[in-house]
Structures are given as C-alpha cells and as structure tokens.
NUZAMI-25291 format. One record per residue (C-alpha): residue number from 1; residue in three letters; chain; x, y, z. Coordinates in pm, 1 decimal. Example, Ala and Ser with C-alpha at 12.3 -4.5 7.8 and 13.67 -1.06 7.14 Angstrom:
# NUZAMI-25291
{resi: 1	resn: ala	chain: A	px: 1230.0	py: -450.0	pz: 780.0}
{resi: 2	resn: ser	chain: A	px: 1367.0	py: -106.0	pz: 714.0}
END
This chain:
# NUZAMI-25291
{resi: 1	resn: unk	chain: A	px: -342.6	py: -1299.4	pz: -304.7}
{resi: 2	resn: unk	chain: A	px: -108.6	py: -1143.5	pz: -51.1}
{resi: 3	resn: unk	chain: A	px: -140.5	py: -1011.3	pz: 301.4}
{resi: 4	resn: unk	chain: A	px: 146.6	py: -812.1	pz: 452.4}
{resi: 5	resn: unk	chain: A	px: 212.2	py: -816.5	pz: 825.8}
{resi: 6	resn: unk	chain: A	px: 482.1	py: -751.9	pz: 1081.3}
{resi: 7	resn: unk	chain: A	px: 356.4	py: -1064.1	pz: 1263.3}
{resi: 8	resn: unk	chain: A	px: 518.0	py: -1384.8	pz: 1131.1}
{resi: 9	resn: unk	chain: A	px: 304.6	py: -1611.7	pz: 1352.5}
{resi: 10	resn: unk	chain: A	px: -42.6	py: -1584.2	pz: 1194.8}
{resi: 11	resn: unk	chain: A	px: -185.0	py: -1930.5	pz: 1137.3}
{resi: 12	resn: unk	chain: A	px: -537.3	py: -1830.8	pz: 1031.5}
{resi: 13	resn: unk	chain: A	px: -685.3	py: -1501.9	pz: 914.9}
{resi: 14	resn: unk	chain: A	px: -1025.6	py: -1429.0	pz: 1066.0}
{resi: 15	resn: unk	chain: A	px: -1275.2	py: -1181.7	pz: 921.0}
{resi: 16	resn: unk	chain: A	px: -1291.4	py: -866.2	pz: 1133.5}
{resi: 17	resn: unk	chain: A	px: -1411.6	py: -508.8	pz: 1114.1}
{resi: 18	resn: unk	chain: A	px: -1108.7	py: -283.9	pz: 1101.2}
{resi: 19	resn: unk	chain: A	px: -1129.5	py: -11.1	pz: 1369.8}
{resi: 20	resn: unk	chain: A	px: -1088.2	py: 260.9	pz: 1105.6}
{resi: 21	resn: unk	chain: A	px: -1313.5	py: 105.9	pz: 841.6}
{resi: 22	resn: unk	chain: A	px: -1633.8	py: 272.6	pz: 730.7}
{resi: 23	resn: unk	chain: A	px: -1755.5	py: -74.0	pz: 632.7}
{resi: 24	resn: unk	chain: A	px: -1936.8	py: -274.5	pz: 897.1}
{resi: 25	resn: unk	chain: A	px: -1900.5	py: -620.5	pz: 746.6}
{resi: 26	resn: unk	chain: A	px: -1610.4	py: -830.6	pz: 878.0}
{resi: 27	resn: unk	chain: A	px: -1347.4	py: -915.0	pz: 617.5}
{resi: 28	resn: unk	chain: A	px: -1008.6	py: -1073.5	pz: 569.0}
{resi: 29	resn: unk	chain: A	px: -817.0	py: -820.9	pz: 359.4}
{resi: 30	resn: unk	chain: A	px: -562.6	py: -898.0	pz: 88.2}
{resi: 31	resn: unk	chain: A	px: -417.3	py: -745.2	pz: -227.4}
{resi: 32	resn: unk	chain: A	px: -313.7	py: -878.8	pz: -564.1}
{resi: 33	resn: unk	chain: A	px: 44.6	py: -851.8	pz: -685.9}
{resi: 34	resn: unk	chain: A	px: -33.1	py: -528.2	pz: -875.8}
{resi: 35	resn: unk	chain: A	px: -136.7	py: -350.6	pz: -554.9}
{resi: 36	resn: unk	chain: A	px: 124.1	py: -500.8	pz: -320.7}
{resi: 37	resn: unk	chain: A	px: 375.4	py: -209.9	pz: -347.7}
{resi: 38	resn: unk	chain: A	px: 128.5	py: 1.9	pz: -148.2}
{resi: 39	resn: unk	chain: A	px: 201.5	py: -229.1	pz: 146.7}
{resi: 40	resn: unk	chain: A	px: 582.2	py: -222.6	pz: 137.2}
{resi: 41	resn: unk	chain: A	px: 575.3	py: -6.8	pz: 451.4}
{resi: 42	resn: unk	chain: A	px: 542.1	py: -52.5	pz: 826.6}
{resi: 43	resn: unk	chain: A	px: 171.4	py: -99.3	pz: 898.8}
{resi: 44	resn: unk	chain: A	px: 115.6	py: 235.1	pz: 1073.6}
{resi: 45	resn: unk	chain: A	px: 328.9	py: 436.1	pz: 828.2}
{resi: 46	resn: unk	chain: A	px: 133.9	py: 708.0	pz: 649.8}
{resi: 47	resn: unk	chain: A	px: 198.3	py: 709.0	pz: 276.1}
{resi: 48	resn: unk	chain: A	px: 69.9	py: 890.8	pz: -27.5}
{resi: 49	resn: unk	chain: A	px: 106.2	py: 720.5	pz: -363.2}
{resi: 50	resn: unk	chain: A	px: 44.9	py: 831.7	pz: -721.2}
{resi: 51	resn: unk	chain: A	px: 82.1	py: 656.4	pz: -1055.0}
{resi: 52	resn: unk	chain: A	px: -1.0	py: 697.9	pz: -1421.3}
{resi: 53	resn: unk	chain: A	px: -347.1	py: 576.6	pz: -1515.1}
{resi: 54	resn: unk	chain: A	px: -525.6	py: 549.1	pz: -1849.2}
{resi: 55	resn: unk	chain: A	px: -655.7	py: 907.2	pz: -1824.7}
{resi: 56	resn: unk	chain: A	px: -344.3	py: 1065.6	pz: -1672.1}
{resi: 57	resn: unk	chain: A	px: -203.5	py: 1370.8	pz: -1848.4}
{resi: 58	resn: unk	chain: A	px: 170.8	py: 1361.1	pz: -1919.4}
{resi: 59	resn: unk	chain: A	px: 200.9	py: 1708.5	pz: -1767.3}
{resi: 60	resn: unk	chain: A	px: 76.2	py: 1566.4	pz: -1434.4}
{resi: 61	resn: unk	chain: A	px: 325.5	py: 1277.1	pz: -1448.3}
{resi: 62	resn: unk	chain: A	px: 606.5	py: 1524.0	pz: -1517.1}
{resi: 63	resn: unk	chain: A	px: 491.5	py: 1758.6	pz: -1238.7}
{resi: 64	resn: unk	chain: A	px: 416.2	py: 1500.6	pz: -969.0}
{resi: 65	resn: unk	chain: A	px: 656.0	py: 1213.2	pz: -1041.8}
{resi: 66	resn: unk	chain: A	px: 920.5	py: 1413.1	pz: -1226.7}
{resi: 67	resn: unk	chain: A	px: 1040.7	py: 1431.7	pz: -1584.9}
{resi: 68	resn: unk	chain: A	px: 1208.7	py: 1102.5	pz: -1672.8}
{resi: 69	resn: unk	chain: A	px: 1145.5	py: 957.4	pz: -1324.0}
{resi: 70	resn: unk	chain: A	px: 903.9	py: 679.1	pz: -1416.6}
{resi: 71	resn: unk	chain: A	px: 530.4	py: 647.6	pz: -1372.2}
{resi: 72	resn: unk	chain: A	px: 487.7	py: 598.0	pz: -998.0}
{resi: 73	resn: unk	chain: A	px: 586.4	py: 773.3	pz: -677.6}
{resi: 74	resn: unk	chain: A	px: 536.6	py: 683.3	pz: -312.3}
{resi: 75	resn: unk	chain: A	px: 584.4	py: 948.6	pz: -45.2}
{resi: 76	resn: unk	chain: A	px: 649.5	py: 914.7	pz: 328.2}
{resi: 77	resn: unk	chain: A	px: 754.4	py: 1154.7	pz: 599.6}
{resi: 78	resn: unk	chain: A	px: 1109.2	py: 1178.7	pz: 737.2}
{resi: 79	resn: unk	chain: A	px: 986.0	py: 1064.3	pz: 1077.0}
{resi: 80	resn: unk	chain: A	px: 911.6	py: 718.7	pz: 931.7}
{resi: 81	resn: unk	chain: A	px: 1249.9	py: 644.8	pz: 774.3}
{resi: 82	resn: unk	chain: A	px: 1391.4	py: 459.8	pz: 1075.0}
{resi: 83	resn: unk	chain: A	px: 1078.5	py: 243.4	pz: 1098.6}
{resi: 84	resn: unk	chain: A	px: 1108.5	py: 163.4	pz: 727.0}
{resi: 85	resn: unk	chain: A	px: 1470.4	py: 58.3	pz: 776.0}
{resi: 86	resn: unk	chain: A	px: 1403.0	py: -146.9	pz: 1089.7}
{resi: 87	resn: unk	chain: A	px: 1069.3	py: -316.3	pz: 1016.3}
{resi: 88	resn: unk	chain: A	px: 1054.0	py: -690.1	pz: 959.8}
{resi: 89	resn: unk	chain: A	px: 768.6	py: -727.4	pz: 714.0}
{resi: 90	resn: unk	chain: A	px: 625.8	py: -1059.7	pz: 598.2}
{resi: 91	resn: unk	chain: A	px: 410.4	py: -1158.8	pz: 301.3}
{resi: 92	resn: unk	chain: A	px: 149.5	py: -1427.8	pz: 343.1}
{resi: 93	resn: unk	chain: A	px: 23.3	py: -1601.9	pz: 29.8}
{resi: 94	resn: unk	chain: A	px: -349.1	py: -1669.9	pz: 47.8}
{resi: 95	resn: unk	chain: A	px: -579.5	py: -1882.7	pz: -173.8}
{resi: 96	resn: unk	chain: A	px: -734.5	py: -1662.2	pz: -444.0}
{resi: 97	resn: unk	chain: A	px: -1056.4	py: -1865.7	pz: -452.6}
{resi: 98	resn: unk	chain: A	px: -1157.3	py: -1731.3	pz: -109.6}
{resi: 99	resn: unk	chain: A	px: -1145.0	py: -1365.2	pz: -219.1}
{resi: 100	resn: unk	chain: A	px: -1365.3	py: -1126.7	pz: -414.5}
{resi: 101	resn: unk	chain: A	px: -1291.5	py: -770.7	pz: -532.2}
{resi: 102	resn: unk	chain: A	px: -1406.0	py: -483.7	pz: -310.8}
{resi: 103	resn: unk	chain: A	px: -1490.1	py: -140.1	pz: -449.0}
{resi: 104	resn: unk	chain: A	px: -1546.3	py: 6.4	pz: -791.2}
{resi: 105	resn: unk	chain: A	px: -1283.6	py: 8.9	pz: -918.2}
{resi: 106	resn: unk	chain: A	px: -1157.2	py: -262.2	pz: -683.7}
{resi: 107	resn: unk	chain: A	px: -899.5	py: -140.5	pz: -432.7}
{resi: 108	resn: unk	chain: A	px: -858.2	py: -466.5	pz: -244.9}
{resi: 109	resn: unk	chain: A	px: -986.1	py: -819.5	pz: -229.9}
{resi: 110	resn: unk	chain: A	px: -1172.8	py: -954.9	pz: 69.9}
{resi: 111	resn: unk	chain: A	px: -1290.7	py: -1285.1	pz: 212.8}
{resi: 112	resn: unk	chain: A	px: -1584.2	py: -1328.7	pz: 446.3}
{resi: 113	resn: unk	chain: A	px: -1466.3	py: -1664.4	pz: 582.3}
{resi: 114	resn: unk	chain: A	px: -1153.2	py: -1761.7	pz: 778.5}
{resi: 115	resn: unk	chain: A	px: -853.0	py: -1808.5	pz: 548.7}
{resi: 116	resn: unk	chain: A	px: -551.6	py: -2033.1	pz: 598.1}
{resi: 117	resn: unk	chain: A	px: -218.3	py: -1918.6	pz: 447.9}
{resi: 118	resn: unk	chain: A	px: -82.3	py: -2137.8	pz: 168.8}
{resi: 119	resn: unk	chain: A	px: 245.6	py: -2171.9	pz: 358.7}
{resi: 120	resn: unk	chain: A	px: 470.5	py: -1992.3	pz: 602.8}
{resi: 121	resn: unk	chain: A	px: 511.2	py: -1617.5	pz: 557.8}
{resi: 122	resn: unk	chain: A	px: 802.0	py: -1496.4	pz: 349.8}
{resi: 123	resn: unk	chain: A	px: 1023.9	py: -1209.1	pz: 466.8}
{resi: 124	resn: unk	chain: A	px: 973.1	py: -912.4	pz: 236.3}
{resi: 125	resn: unk	chain: A	px: 1325.8	py: -780.2	pz: 280.8}
{resi: 126	resn: unk	chain: A	px: 1462.0	py: -430.4	pz: 232.0}
{resi: 127	resn: unk	chain: A	px: 1173.6	py: -193.7	pz: 154.7}
{resi: 128	resn: unk	chain: A	px: 1398.3	py: 56.7	pz: -20.3}
{resi: 129	resn: unk	chain: A	px: 1539.4	py: -214.0	pz: -249.0}
{resi: 130	resn: unk	chain: A	px: 1187.0	py: -331.4	pz: -331.8}
{resi: 131	resn: unk	chain: A	px: 1091.0	py: 17.1	pz: -443.7}
{resi: 132	resn: unk	chain: A	px: 1409.6	py: 54.3	pz: -647.2}
{resi: 133	resn: unk	chain: A	px: 1370.6	py: -285.5	pz: -816.1}
{resi: 134	resn: unk	chain: A	px: 1007.3	py: -204.9	pz: -902.0}
{resi: 135	resn: unk	chain: A	px: 1105.8	py: 132.3	pz: -1051.8}
{resi: 136	resn: unk	chain: A	px: 896.8	py: 319.5	pz: -795.4}
{resi: 137	resn: unk	chain: A	px: 1031.3	py: 654.2	pz: -683.3}
{resi: 138	resn: unk	chain: A	px: 1031.0	py: 677.6	pz: -303.2}
{resi: 139	resn: unk	chain: A	px: 1007.8	py: 1038.5	pz: -191.8}
{resi: 140	resn: unk	chain: A	px: 1071.5	py: 1155.9	pz: 163.9}
{resi: 141	resn: unk	chain: A	px: 892.6	py: 1472.7	pz: 272.6}
{resi: 142	resn: unk	chain: A	px: 866.3	py: 1680.7	pz: 585.3}
{resi: 143	resn: unk	chain: A	px: 487.4	py: 1668.1	pz: 556.8}
{resi: 144	resn: unk	chain: A	px: 263.3	py: 1460.4	pz: 327.0}
{resi: 145	resn: unk	chain: A	px: -30.6	py: 1701.1	pz: 305.6}
{resi: 146	resn: unk	chain: A	px: 95.5	py: 1946.5	pz: 39.2}
{resi: 147	resn: unk	chain: A	px: 194.6	py: 1650.2	pz: -182.0}
{resi: 148	resn: unk	chain: A	px: -140.7	py: 1481.1	pz: -118.2}
{resi: 149	resn: unk	chain: A	px: -326.6	py: 1797.7	pz: -213.9}
{resi: 150	resn: unk	chain: A	px: -138.0	py: 1814.4	pz: -546.5}
{resi: 151	resn: unk	chain: A	px: -188.6	py: 1445.0	pz: -619.8}
{resi: 152	resn: unk	chain: A	px: -562.5	py: 1444.5	pz: -547.9}
{resi: 153	resn: unk	chain: A	px: -616.4	py: 1752.6	pz: -767.2}
{resi: 154	resn: unk	chain: A	px: -430.1	py: 1593.2	pz: -1060.3}
{resi: 155	resn: unk	chain: A	px: -523.7	py: 1334.7	pz: -1323.1}
{resi: 156	resn: unk	chain: A	px: -294.8	py: 1078.5	pz: -1155.4}
{resi: 157	resn: unk	chain: A	px: -435.2	py: 763.6	pz: -999.5}
{resi: 158	resn: unk	chain: A	px: -368.0	py: 774.0	pz: -624.9}
{resi: 159	resn: unk	chain: A	px: -400.5	py: 607.1	pz: -288.6}
{resi: 160	resn: unk	chain: A	px: -337.4	py: 725.7	pz: 64.9}
{resi: 161	resn: unk	chain: A	px: -293.9	py: 478.9	pz: 349.3}
{resi: 162	resn: unk	chain: A	px: -277.2	py: 559.5	pz: 721.7}
{resi: 163	resn: unk	chain: A	px: -286.0	py: 931.4	pz: 644.5}
{resi: 164	resn: unk	chain: A	px: -437.2	py: 990.4	pz: 989.8}
{resi: 165	resn: unk	chain: A	px: -82.1	py: 920.7	pz: 1118.1}
{resi: 166	resn: unk	chain: A	px: 72.1	py: 1195.7	pz: 903.6}
{resi: 167	resn: unk	chain: A	px: 193.4	py: 1522.9	pz: 1054.9}
{resi: 168	resn: unk	chain: A	px: -63.0	py: 1800.6	pz: 1072.7}
END
C-alpha cells in the first residue's frame, strides 16, 4: 500500500476524518499500485482522470483519450503546471495487512488504526516522467469542467480529485 505526501517527516499515520470527506469514521488512507498514478500530483491540484474499463466503448476512448493515444488520460489546468514541476512528492510504503478496501467498487484502502511506514519515504521524482513512463497522457487545459462533463457522460472509468480547486 502507498500513501503520497509532500511531507517527508511522517513517522506514524493516524486515523482522521478528512475535512472534505462525507464519511465520518476516521481513517488512514492509502492506495494500491494500480491506483497510485491518480496521486502523482501536488496534493491540492485538481485533476480529472479517465481510463478504459471493461465496459468502455472504443468510440469513447478515441474521443476522450485520442485515437492511438493509449487508454488513459489525466487532465490538469495550466495554473497548476508550475506546482507540478516544483513539488517534492514522497511515497510511503505501508503494511497491507492493516488496510481494507473502501467503496464498491473499491476506490481506496483504509486503516482504522495507527499505521507505521515500512521505511523512510521515497522521493517520487519528476511527475511528468512518471506519466510518460506509465503511458498516461497528461493533458493541460484552461478549465477542467468541460472535459469532466464529457468524461462523466461517457463509458470511460473516471476519477476526479480536488475538483473544488478547479477554475469555475
């Protein structure tokens, strides 16, 4: 399990209720390696992501990702490019045994007890290179909302994180 943070000094993760969460139970949040690309961003950066799922129509992949452009796209706004270039992001490895899936289908894994990292955090490195190496198209837009509207009306799988920070 992984937890991404701009803070390289975390020694213990304590369950908490996130200020923006609709859930009232305190959790330690983490993701598996399949979901980690959604966190290759500065924490507050709004991002809209779409990828091919088992029920995704090829026409939607071609329209949203682009013909011959792979199966996944992440979108951010121009105003966040500098933060993406400058951020120092770290990955903490956490013991899988402490975590259980949350949601149906699961969108994250959570622990209800304090969790100690398995070792020191590892620098994530260049976020643009990570996207390129993973074959994920990184799109930069003036405004996320038109893209988000298209993605959510399609057959693509999708996720939006920190969208409250996107331009209106």
